[in-house]
TORKOLMAR-177922 format. One record per residue: x, y, z of N, C-alpha, C, O in turn. Coordinates in steps of 0.02 Angstrom, whole numbers, padded with zeros to 5 digits, always signed. Layout:
REM TORKOLMAR-177922
XYZXYZXYZXYZ;...
END
This chain:
REM TORKOLMAR-177922
+05186+03939+04927+05181+03973+04875+05139+03941+04824+05136+03963+04767;+05112+03898+04841+05062+03856+04779+05011+03900+04774+04978+03884+04725;+04984+03957+04806+04928+03994+04790+04947+04043+04729+04903+04066+04692;+05015+04057+04721+05031+04101+04672+05020+04074+04603+05042+04019+04587;+04982+04117+04556+04965+04100+04495+05016+04131+04445+05020+04192+04440;+05057+04090+04408+05094+04113+04352+05057+04106+04286+05029+04055+04267;+05064+04181+04243+05034+04174+04184+05076+04208+04143+05123+04242+04163;+05056+04199+04076+05100+04225+04033+05102+04297+04013+05058+04337+04030;+05162+04316+03970+05161+04396+03961+05104+04419+03924+05075+04471+03941;+05083+04384+03871+05023+04394+03849+04958+04410+03892+04923+04461+03889;+04950+04355+03933+04894+04364+03976+04902+04419+04032+04851+04441+04058;+04958+04439+04048+04970+04508+04087+04944+04562+04043+04901+04602+04062;+04973+04562+03982+04962+04607+03940+04880+04629+03924+04858+04687+03919;+04840+04564+03917+04777+04577+03906+04738+04596+03974+04692+04637+03969;+04752+04571+04031+04724+04591+04094+04735+04667+04114+04689+04701+04137;+04795+04690+04103+04814+04751+04108+04779+04797+04054+04760+04851+04077;+04769+04788+03994+04747+04829+03944+04665+04838+03950+04632+04890+03943;+04646+04782+03963+04579+04774+03985+04542+04815+04050+04483+04829+04059;+04600+04826+04089+04586+04874+04153+04558+04829+04211+04526+04848+04260;+04577+04760+04194+04564+04715+04256+04615+04707+04296+04603+04691+04354;+04675+04714+04274+04719+04711+04333+04774+04782+04322+04777+04824+04276;+04812+04776+04378+04866+04832+04384+04940+04793+04392+04950+04745+04429;+04983+04820+04353+05040+04786+04343+05097+04821+04378+05117+04873+04352;+05124+04800+04432+05167+04827+04492+05241+04807+04486+05250+04747+04483;+05286+04841+04483+05362+04824+04488+05368+04816+04551+05347+04859+04589;+05400+04752+04578+05407+04735+04642+05485+04767+04674+05504+04755+04731;+05515+04800+04636+05566+04826+04662+05558+04889+04711+05523+04938+04695;+05584+04886+04753+05577+04947+04808+05612+05011+04791+05597+05065+04817;+05664+05002+04740+05710+05067+04717+05676+05092+04650+05663+05056+04602;+05662+05169+04659+05632+05177+04595+05698+05181+04544+05686+05186+04484;+05752+05180+04561+05804+05170+04505+05808+05102+04463+05822+05097+04404;+05794+05056+04504+05782+04989+04477+05726+04987+04435+05726+04966+04377;+05675+05013+04467+05608+05013+04428+05617+05047+04354+05593+05020+04304;+05651+05103+04350+05675+05141+04293+05706+05096+04256+05684+05098+04198;+05755+05047+04263+05792+04998+04230+05740+04951+04198+05739+04937+04138;+05693+04926+04249+05657+04864+04227+05576+04889+04209+05528+04850+04214;+05573+04937+04194+05491+04965+04185+05468+04930+04121+05502+04923+04070;+05401+04910+04130+05369+04887+04074+05307+04933+04048+05280+04968+04092;+05285+04937+03991+05226+04975+03974+05179+04960+04017+05168+04901+04030;+05138+05014+04051+05078+05005+04080+05096+04986+04158+05051+04966+04196;+05151+04991+04176+05156+04970+04238+05169+05014+04298+05187+05071+04281;+05165+05006+04356+05184+05055+04399+05231+05038+04453+05236+04981+04477;+05263+05086+04469+05328+05073+04521+05295+05057+04599+05235+05067+04610;+05335+05033+04642+05303+04994+04690+05280+05065+04741+05229+05070+04776;+05334+05113+04732+05298+05173+04771+05239+05215+04750+05201+05241+04790;+05234+05219+04678+05165+05244+04649+05114+05195+04677+05065+05219+04705;+05121+05137+04674+05065+05077+04702+05049+05092+04772+04991+05094+04793;+05103+05102+04809+05085+05119+04891+05058+05167+04914+05023+05170+04964;+05080+05228+04858+05034+05292+04866+04973+05297+04850+04936+05335+04879;+04952+05254+04797+04879+05251+04783+04833+05190+04797+04781+05177+04766;+04861+05153+04849+04832+05091+04851+04757+05102+04888+04711+05062+04880;+04751+05160+04927+04673+05168+04945+04631+05168+04903+04576+05143+04916;+04646+05198+04835+04607+05207+04787+04586+05160+04740+04545+05170+04695;+04621+05101+04756+04603+05037+04715+04554+04994+04728+04552+04972+04785;+04510+04975+04685+04453+04940+04696+04485+04873+04731+04543+04854+04723;+04433+04839+04774+04455+04784+04815+04451+04722+04769+04482+04673+04788;+04416+04718+04709+04411+04662+04670+04458+04665+04613+04455+04621+04571;+04500+04711+04609+04552+04725+04556+04607+04695+04566+04640+04703+04618;+04625+04657+04519+04692+04601+04514+04750+04651+04509+04749+04702+04474;+04814+04625+04558+04872+04659+04554+04924+04601+04541+04934+04549+04573;+04948+04622+04490+05008+04576+04457+05080+04615+04474+05093+04672+04455;+05120+04575+04512+05179+04599+04528+05238+04561+04483+05236+04500+04476;+05285+04598+04456+05343+04571+04417+05401+04591+04451+05456+04575+04430;
END
């Protein structure tokens, strides 16, 4: 797990708002996503259904 980068909430916000990253809730349950949702985030099911349309160089941040 040494290749996992931890970043601050402020940095996450900057990357997502600038369009450089996608924020994805890692919970498999849409119910849990509804409870843990952050502004600008996608549920895991939304992410999976749209994965083919994501640019290969786009950063994906899971929480």
